N, C-alpha and C positions, 0 to 999 in steps of 0.2 A: 504494500500500500504506500509506503514512504517513497519508493522508487517512482510509482505512478504519479504521486502528488508533485514530487520534484520535477519530473518530466513535464507535467502539464503547466507548471508555473513558467516554464521556459518557452511554451508555444507562443507564436506570434498570431494574435487574433486578426491582425491586419491581413494576413494571408488569406483569410476567409472572405474578406470584403466583397470581392468581385467574382467569386467562383460560381460556376454552373454545376450541374449534377455530375458531369464527367470529371471536371476539375476537383470537385469535392471528394469523389470516390478515389481518385488517384492520391490526393493529399492524405486521406484517411488511411489508405493502404500503406503509404510510405511511413506515416507516423506510427502505425501499428507495429510495423517491423522494427522501427527505431526503439519504441518503448519495450518491445519484446526483448531486444538485446540489452536493455538497461536492467532488466530483472536479474536477480541472482541466477547463477548457472542452472541449477536444477528447476528453477521456476520460469524459464524462458519459454513460455507457452503462448501461442498466438491468441487463443480464446480470451484469457484474462486481460491481455493487453488491449484487445479490441473492445471488450466490455468496459474497461476503465475509460477509454477514450470516448466511447459513445455516451457514457454517463456524463463525463465532463463537458463535452460539446453541447449536449442537450441542455445541461444546466446553464451554461453561459448564454445559449441562444434564447432561453426563456427568462433570463434575468434582464428586465427591461432596460436598465441603464447601460449594461454591456451591449445588449442587442442594438440599441440605438447608436451608441458610440462607435461600434464597429460595423454597423450595417448588416447584422446577422439575420434579419427576418427572412431574407430570401433563401437561406439554406434550410429552413424548416422542412420543406418537402423532401430534402435529400438525406436527412438524418436517419440513421438506423435505429431499430429498437434494440436496446441492450439485451443480449441473449443470456439466458440462464435456464436452469431446470424448469422453473415455473413457466416462463414464457415459451420455451421449447415444447413443453408438455401441452400447454393450452393451444399453441399454434397447430399441433397435430390433431387436436380435437375439432378445429374449425373445418368446415366443408372444403375449404381451399387447401387444407393441410393433410388430407388423407394420404398423399403420396410421400410425406416426410417419414424418415426413419425414426426409430425411438431415440429420445434424447439420452446421451451418455453422460457428459459432464462438460463444464466450461473449460476445464483443463485439456480435454481431448478435442475440443472444437477446432476444426480446420477452416481455412479460408473457403474451400469449396463447399463444405457443409454449411457454413455460415451463409453463403450466397443462396443456398437452397431455402434455408429458414427465412432469410430476408425477403426473398421473392414471394414467399407465401404471405409474410407479414405485409408486404406491399399490397397484395390483392385484398387481404382482410381489411387493412386500413382504408383502402379505396371504398370498399363496400360499406364501412362504418362512417365514412366521411370524416376521418381524422388523419393526423400525421402518423406515419409508421412508428416514430419514436415514442408515441403516446400509448401504444398498445400495452406495455407492461403496467401502466397505471390501471387500465381497465382489468387486466388479468390479476393484478395484486389485490384489487378491491373485491373481486368476485369470490 
C-alpha cells in the first residue's frame, strides 16, 4: 500500500488533461506496469497495481476541485471499474457476464483477463446508464 501511495503522489495529473479513450488506456497500461515494478519483488502482480491505480484515478476524477483544476471530467467514461472478488463475482452474474470465467483473485488477475471483465463491465454500465467505474458502488451496496 505504501508503494502505491508513493507512486500515485508522483503522477502528473496534467497528463490526463487532454486524453481521449485510447490515450487514457495507453497511459493506464504504462502506469500499471511502472507501479507493478515498484512493488516488493514477491508482490509484483499486475492485478493489485491496476486496482490501486483505478481507485486513485476514480477518486481524483470525482473530487470536484481536482477535476476542475485538471480538467478531468472528460475521462469519466474511460475509467475502469476497480476489479476485485466482489465485482468479478457480480459481473459474472449479470446477463452480459455469462461468458466470464470464475473469479480467482486480484493477485492472479492478468491484463487479458482484466480486459474480459472490463468489456462486460462496459456493457453492464451502458445498460444501467452509469460510468463503468461506478459499478463497484452498486455491487458493494447490494
